[in-house]
N, C-alpha and C positions, 0 to 999 in steps of 0.2 A: 623793678624800676623800668617800666619799659621805655623806649626809646621813640621819640616824634621825627616820622621820618617826613611830614608835610603829604603824605599820600591818604586820601580819603578811601577806604575799602568800602565796597558795597556801597558806594554814594554815586555812581556815575549815573549822569543824566541820560535818560535813553527818550530820543524821540519817537513818537505814534508815525505810525506809518502812516495813516491816513485818519486826520482827527478831525472831528465834526465841527469843532470852533475854530474860527482863526482870530489872530490878533488883526489890528484895523491893517496894519501895515500888511501884514500877508493876505488880508481879504483886499485889498487894494491892488495888489501885484494880481491876484489871481484875477481879478477883472480887467486890469490893463490899465488901470487909473493913480492917477497921483493918490499921495495921502490926503491932500486937503481936497480933491475931486471927490472922494470916497466920504471925507467928513461932512462935505457939502450935501450928498447924497443921504448920508444919517440924517442930519439936521432939517433936510425938507420932509423927512419921514417917508422915503422910499426903501430905505434898508433899515430893519430894526437891529439893535444890538443888547447883547446880554452880558448883564455885570455883576456880579455877584455880591451878596449883601456885605458891607461892609469895604469892598475893594473900589478901587478907580479904573482899574483898566477895563476896556470895553472888547468885547471879541463878538464876532459875527458869525451867525449860524451858514453853513456851506449849504443846506437847504433852501434859506434866503436868497442865497447869492443866487440859486438856479432859478428858483421864481422870479427874481428880478430881472434877468437873463431872459426868461419864458416870456415875461409881460411886457418887455421891450423889444422884441423881436419884430423886424421887419422885412417886407418884400419890397424890391424896388423893380418897379416896371418900368 
């Protein structure tokens, strides 16, 4: 009979060092926006989201964030 230790072996979560998809909260932080400001840009169609079939959570592709930045760059004279 094995004894339960409460420790999960070989099931430790590992963070991906450089993920391509970010949850909305992390994407907002990446752009320096609040979560609500991020959602407003998504609802306005300025930033697309990725949502997996059957899932509720939405993600933002870093490449779309880069494109958003490039599109909104301005010079001030």
